[in-house]
C-alpha positions as CSV (number, residue, x, y, z in Angstrom):
1,M,49.6,16.5,6.3
2,K,49.2,17.4,2.5
3,L,45.6,17.0,1.5
4,D,44.9,15.6,-1.9
5,D,43.2,17.6,-4.8
6,D,39.5,16.4,-3.9
7,E,40.0,17.1,-0.3
8,Q,40.9,20.5,-1.1
9,R,38.1,21.1,-3.5
10,V,35.3,22.3,-1.0
11,S,33.6,25.6,-1.6
12,E,30.6,27.5,-0.5
13,T,28.4,28.4,-3.5
14,N,25.0,29.0,-4.9
15,I,24.0,25.1,-4.9
16,I,21.3,25.2,-7.5
17,E,23.5,26.9,-9.9
18,C,26.0,24.1,-9.4
19,V,23.2,21.4,-9.9
20,R,22.2,23.2,-13.2
21,A,25.7,23.4,-14.5
22,R,26.4,19.8,-13.7
23,L,23.0,18.8,-15.4
24,S,23.8,20.8,-18.5
25,E,27.3,19.2,-18.7
26,A,25.7,15.7,-18.4
27,H,23.2,16.3,-21.0
28,G,25.7,17.7,-23.5
29,S,28.2,14.5,-22.9
30,Q,25.7,11.6,-22.6
31,V,24.6,11.2,-26.4
32,N,25.9,7.5,-26.2
33,S,25.2,6.9,-22.4
34,S,22.9,4.0,-22.0
35,Q,21.5,5.6,-18.5
36,P,20.3,8.8,-17.6
37,F,22.3,11.2,-15.2
38,V,21.1,10.2,-11.5
39,T,21.1,12.8,-8.7
40,V,20.4,11.2,-5.2
41,T,19.0,13.7,-2.7
42,Y,17.1,13.8,0.6
43,A,16.9,15.5,3.9
44,Q,18.4,14.2,7.0
45,S,19.1,15.3,10.5
46,V,22.6,15.8,11.9
47,D,22.9,12.3,13.2
48,G,21.8,10.8,9.8
49,S,18.1,10.2,10.4
50,I,15.4,10.5,7.8
51,A,12.5,9.4,9.8
52,H,11.6,8.2,13.4
53,A,12.8,5.1,14.5
54,Q,9.3,3.7,14.1
55,G,9.3,5.0,10.6
56,Q,7.0,8.0,11.0
57,T,7.6,10.7,8.5
58,L,9.7,13.8,9.5
59,Q,9.7,17.2,8.2
60,L,13.2,18.1,8.2
61,S,13.8,20.8,5.6
62,N,12.8,24.4,6.4
63,A,11.0,26.6,4.1
64,D,14.2,27.8,2.1
65,S,15.7,24.3,1.6
66,F,12.3,22.9,0.6
67,K,12.1,25.6,-2.2
68,L,15.6,24.5,-3.3
69,T,14.2,20.9,-3.4
70,H,11.5,22.2,-6.0
71,Q,14.2,24.1,-7.9
72,V,16.1,20.8,-8.2
73,R,12.9,18.9,-9.4
74,A,12.4,21.4,-12.2
75,A,16.1,20.8,-13.3
76,H,15.6,17.1,-13.9
77,D,13.6,15.3,-16.5
78,G,12.2,12.6,-14.0
79,I,11.7,12.1,-10.3
80,M,11.9,8.7,-8.6
81,V,10.4,7.2,-5.4
82,G,10.0,3.9,-3.9
83,I,6.4,2.6,-3.3
84,N,6.6,3.0,0.5
85,T,7.3,6.9,0.1
86,V,4.0,6.9,-2.1
87,M,1.9,5.0,0.3
88,R,3.3,6.9,3.6
89,D,3.3,10.3,2.2
90,N,1.0,10.5,-0.9
91,P,3.2,13.0,-2.7
92,R,2.3,14.7,-6.0
93,L,6.0,15.1,-6.9
94,T,5.2,18.3,-8.7
95,V,7.1,21.8,-9.0
96,R,5.2,24.4,-6.9
97,L,7.7,26.6,-5.2
98,A,9.7,27.3,-8.2
99,D,9.5,28.2,-11.8
100,G,9.8,25.3,-14.4
101,E,8.1,22.1,-15.7
102,N,7.0,19.1,-13.6
103,P,9.4,16.2,-13.9
104,Q,8.1,12.8,-14.8
105,P,7.2,10.8,-11.6
106,I,8.7,7.3,-11.7
107,V,7.5,4.9,-8.9
108,V,9.6,1.8,-8.1
109,D,6.8,-0.8,-7.1
110,G,7.8,-4.5,-7.5
111,R,4.4,-5.7,-6.6
112,L,2.0,-3.0,-7.9
113,R,0.7,-1.8,-4.4
114,I,0.5,1.8,-5.6
115,P,-3.1,3.0,-4.3
116,F,-5.5,3.8,-7.0
117,D,-6.5,6.9,-5.0
118,A,-2.8,8.1,-5.0
119,N,-2.4,11.8,-5.8
120,L,-0.1,10.7,-8.6
121,L,-3.0,9.0,-10.4
122,K,-5.5,11.8,-10.3
123,G,-5.8,15.4,-11.0
124,P,-4.0,17.4,-13.8
125,N,-0.5,15.8,-12.8
126,L,1.4,13.9,-15.2
127,R,0.7,10.3,-14.8
128,P,3.7,8.1,-13.4
129,I,5.9,5.4,-14.9
130,V,5.4,2.5,-12.5
131,C,8.3,0.3,-12.5
132,T,7.6,-3.5,-11.4
133,S,8.5,-7.1,-11.7
134,R,7.5,-9.3,-14.6
135,S,5.2,-11.4,-12.1
136,A,3.2,-8.4,-10.9
137,C,-0.5,-8.7,-11.1
138,E,-1.7,-8.3,-14.8
139,S,-5.1,-7.0,-13.7
140,K,-3.5,-4.3,-11.6
141,E,-1.5,-3.3,-14.5
142,Q,-4.4,-2.9,-16.6
143,R,-6.3,-0.7,-14.0
144,L,-2.9,1.6,-14.0
145,L,-3.1,1.9,-17.8
146,D,-6.7,2.9,-17.8
147,V,-6.0,5.9,-15.7
148,G,-3.1,6.9,-18.0
149,A,0.1,5.5,-16.2
150,R,2.8,3.7,-17.8
151,V,4.0,0.2,-16.7
152,V,7.5,-1.0,-17.1
153,R,8.3,-4.5,-16.2
154,I,11.8,-5.1,-15.0
155,D,13.8,-8.4,-14.3
156,N,14.7,-9.5,-10.9
157,R,18.2,-10.1,-9.8
158,P,18.7,-13.6,-8.2
159,D,18.4,-12.1,-4.8
160,G,14.7,-11.2,-5.8
161,L,15.3,-7.3,-6.2
162,L,14.3,-5.5,-9.1
163,D,17.2,-4.9,-11.6
164,M,17.9,-1.1,-11.2
165,R,20.5,-0.9,-13.8
166,Q,17.9,-2.3,-16.3
167,L,15.4,0.1,-14.9
168,L,17.5,3.2,-15.6
169,Q,18.4,2.0,-19.1
170,C,14.6,1.7,-20.0
171,L,14.1,5.2,-18.6
172,K,16.7,6.5,-21.0
173,R,15.2,4.7,-23.9
174,L,12.1,6.6,-22.9
175,G,13.9,9.8,-23.4
176,I,14.4,10.6,-19.7
177,R,18.0,12.2,-19.7
178,S,18.3,12.9,-15.9
179,V,16.4,11.4,-12.7
180,M,16.3,12.9,-9.5
181,A,16.0,10.2,-6.7
182,E,14.1,11.3,-3.6
183,G,14.0,8.1,-1.7
184,G,13.3,6.1,0.4
185,A,16.2,4.6,2.0
186,T,16.2,1.4,-0.2
187,I,16.3,3.4,-3.3
188,I,19.1,5.5,-2.2
189,T,21.1,2.6,-1.0
190,S,20.5,0.6,-4.1
191,L,21.7,3.4,-6.4
192,L,24.8,4.2,-4.2
193,T,25.9,0.6,-3.8
194,G,25.0,-0.1,-7.4
195,S,27.3,2.5,-8.8
196,L,24.4,4.1,-10.5
197,A,24.5,7.6,-9.1
198,D,26.3,10.7,-10.5
199,Q,25.5,13.5,-8.0
200,Y,24.8,13.6,-4.3
201,L,22.6,16.1,-2.7
202,V,21.7,16.3,0.9
203,T,20.0,18.8,3.2
204,I,21.1,18.4,6.7
205,S,18.8,19.9,9.5
206,P,20.4,21.0,12.6
207,R,18.3,18.2,14.8
208,L,19.3,15.0,16.6
209,I,16.6,12.4,15.9
210,G,17.9,8.9,16.7
211,G,15.7,7.5,13.9
212,L,16.1,5.6,10.6
213,R,19.2,6.2,8.7
214,S,19.3,7.5,5.1
215,I,21.7,4.7,3.9
216,Q,21.2,1.2,5.0
217,S,23.8,-0.6,6.8
218,Q,26.5,-2.4,4.4
219,P,28.6,-4.7,6.6
220,G,31.9,-6.1,5.2
221,T,32.4,-3.0,2.9
222,E,34.8,-0.2,3.4
223,G,32.5,2.6,2.3
224,I,30.0,2.9,-0.5
225,A,31.3,5.9,-2.4
226,R,33.5,8.9,-2.2
227,L,32.4,12.5,-3.0
228,H,34.5,15.1,-4.9
229,N,34.0,18.6,-6.2
230,L,32.0,19.2,-3.0
231,N,30.0,22.4,-2.5
232,Y,28.0,23.7,0.1
233,Q,25.3,26.4,1.1
234,W,23.7,27.4,4.3
235,L,20.0,28.1,4.0
236,A,18.4,29.7,7.0
237,G,20.3,27.0,9.2
238,D,20.1,23.9,7.0
239,L,23.4,22.9,5.6
240,I,23.1,21.9,1.8
241,L,26.0,19.5,0.6
242,R,26.5,18.7,-3.0
243,G,29.1,16.5,-4.5
244,D,30.0,14.5,-7.6
245,L,30.0,10.7,-7.4
246,D,32.4,8.9,-9.7
247,R,30.8,5.6,-10.6
248,E,34.1,4.0,-10.9
249,T,35.3,4.8,-7.4
250,I,32.5,3.0,-5.5
251,S,34.3,-0.2,-3.9
252,N,34.2,-3.4,-5.5
253,D,32.7,-5.0,-2.3
254,S,29.9,-2.7,-2.0
255,K,28.7,-3.5,-5.8
256,S,27.9,-7.0,-4.5
257,V,26.1,-6.2,-1.4
258,S,22.3,-6.1,-1.8
259,T,19.7,-4.2,0.2
260,P,18.2,-6.1,3.0
261,S,15.8,-8.9,2.0
262,N,13.0,-7.5,4.3
263,A,13.1,-4.1,2.6
264,A,9.6,-3.1,1.4
265,D,10.9,-1.0,-1.7
266,R,12.6,-3.9,-3.4
267,T,15.2,-2.6,-5.9
268,G,18.4,-3.8,-7.3
269,A,21.4,-2.6,-8.9
270,A,22.9,-4.8,-11.6
271,G,22.6,-6.6,-14.7
272,E,21.1,-5.9,-18.1
273,S,18.1,-7.5,-19.9
274,T,15.3,-6.7,-22.2
275,H,12.2,-5.0,-20.7
276,G,8.5,-4.5,-21.2
277,V,6.7,-1.2,-21.4
278,S,3.0,-0.5,-21.4
279,G,0.7,2.5,-21.3
280,M,2.9,4.6,-23.7
281,G,0.9,8.1,-24.1
282,G,13.7,11.6,3.4
283,A,11.7,14.2,4.8
284,K,8.1,14.0,3.9
285,L,7.4,14.4,0.1
286,Q,4.8,16.6,-1.3
């Protein structure tokens, strides 16, 4: 059977060099783009789990692949996580194991549940951009402004989820050219089903967990997306896989599917509108 061009283009390489080259190419060609370049990245077990079935955090990446994560962070302008990740892991989202600048933290938090003692809100770290709904508590917004955070109010889609496309457009207007999305599962699923991701980077740990999946089930679709220009690298037993996501190849069916209504990190994927900005000035994340 003859393989097509995409299926043949799989090569072992230095992943961080591929990521940097892809970002350099994107930054040079997106002058007229309304959205930043988006890299979806996370760590999972061989069976696709990113956490225990009960939701407890897993440390899946080994030391070498964890260092790669910090190199990827340093290559991006911003780093995005959902509020559940902040509440569970209390990450700093900084670059500590590699050379480079810290990316701008971005928290998707539809109800402004971010704890005021979170690491992202104290110390010398960059204060986060907190993306929330227009109906979120104004007094909590003011408290966030008082500690130096920015608050971006985003429209909700008809299904109640935050409009992720509008969110990305807002980030681009704030000067963020590239975003590394580290999770959780709802953020990952929203970006992929919404045809909003450009690059996919996954660390696969040689473990079987039987836990929560990285991409939430999408019944009625024939697949969310197809990767091309695939590269891989072995790092001390972990398999790192990188591929490009062509936004046009994501199935039409999947574009209309929202994440589950009981998801705690409530994000969405389609639509455009105005926005308000205030305060201008998978594995456990750290």
